[in-house]
C-alpha positions, 0 to 999 in steps of 0.5 A, a space after each residue: 731866873 724863873 722856873 720856865 727860864 731855867 727849863 729853857 736854859 737846861 733844855 738848850 744845854 741838853 740839846 747842845 750836849 746831844 749835838 756835841 756827843 753826835 759830833 764826837 760819834 761822827 768825828 770818831 767815825 763810829 756812825 757805821 758801827 752805831 747808826 741807831 745810837 747816832 739817830 737817837 742823839 740827833 732825834 734828841 737834839 731836834 726834839 728837845 730844841 724844838 719843844 723847848 722853844 714852842 709854847 706848851 699851850 699852843 696847837 703846834 706843841 700839841 701836834 709836835 708831841 702827837 707826831 714826834 713822840 711815837 717816832 722817838 719810841 721807834 728810835 728807842 726800840 732801834 737802839 735797844 735792838 742794836 745793842 742786842 745785835 752787837 752783844 750777840 753778834 756771834 749768837 744770831 739765834 739769841 739776838 733774834 730772841 732779843 729783837 723779839 723781846 723789844 717788840 713784845 716790850 712795846 706791845 706789852 706797853 700798849 696793853 699796860 697803858 690801857 690798864 693804867 689809864 684808869 689808875 691815872 685818870 684822876 690825876 691826869 686832868 690837864 691834858 687833852 683826850 689825845 695827849 693823855 693816852 699818848 703820854 701813858 703809852 709812852 711812859 710804858 713803852 720806855 719802861 718796857 724797853 728799860 726792862 729789855 735793857 735790864 734783862 740784857 745786863 743780867 745776861 751779860 753778868 751771867 754768861 762769859 760774853 765778850 763785848 766791846 767797851 763802847 757797847 757796854 757803855 751804851 747799854 748801861 747809860 741808855 738803860 739808866 736814861 730810859 729808867 730815869 725818863 720813865 720814872 720822871 714821867 710817872 712822877 709828873 702824872 702822879 703829881 697831877 702835872 703840878 711839878 712838871 717844870 722841876 721834874 723836866 729840869 731834873 731830866 734835862 740835867 740827867 740827859 746832859 750827864 748821860 751825853 757827857 759820859 757818852 762823849 767822854 767814854 766812846 772812842 775808836 779804841 772802845 769799838 775793838 777793846 773787849 771787856 770781861 765782866 766776870 772771870 769764870 773757871 774753864 769748867 764753868 765757862 765751857 758749861 755756860 757757853 754750852 748753854 748759850 750755844 743751845 739757846 742760840 741753836 733754838 733761836 736759829 731753828 725758830 727763825 727758820 720756821 
């Protein structure tokens, strides 16, 4: 098989894996609990399927990229927002800060894209004037959202927060997926888009792995089973919970202004 054929085959497998994972979420009646996650799975299945069948040199592919790519950013942001809301559902003030971090991450990504445009202008020579800033912006949006996930994981590991197994799985796997996509996009840009096919194949294989983990680990039981990342002493737990309560109260007051 040639490299383009391998990419087409891996993209088809990735789309099928996304559809299979979406079906499992539907079959397990988890859509109401994770609507943004379900939307992410459907959008991935559609985007990968259509883009793998289209000619990358055609105007159709270019316009698909221009319109569909920003939509995917919105879906990613909703996914991260959903994770913050689920993990801090008993702390609405902290959840508000989490949502704000998502908005700031996307805004900061736009600023970074403008600054990094000069740094990557020498290697990004094979795309049109419209696609270049769009790709750079997309890379930084994904990096920014991945940073939001990292902050979320740090908070989970630092405080005695009760969370469901499904939410933890979503947080870890989606964070890894965001980092992988952003890293591979950066690698494509720094190699003057000369290694696009093997890097895209690697991303498709990684996607398949993520969808398989989601499909295997997500369950109705995981939506009700609580997991403690660390066990704290009663004294430390009271102290840390006091810090969470104070931060939550600050967020509640800020949201009312």
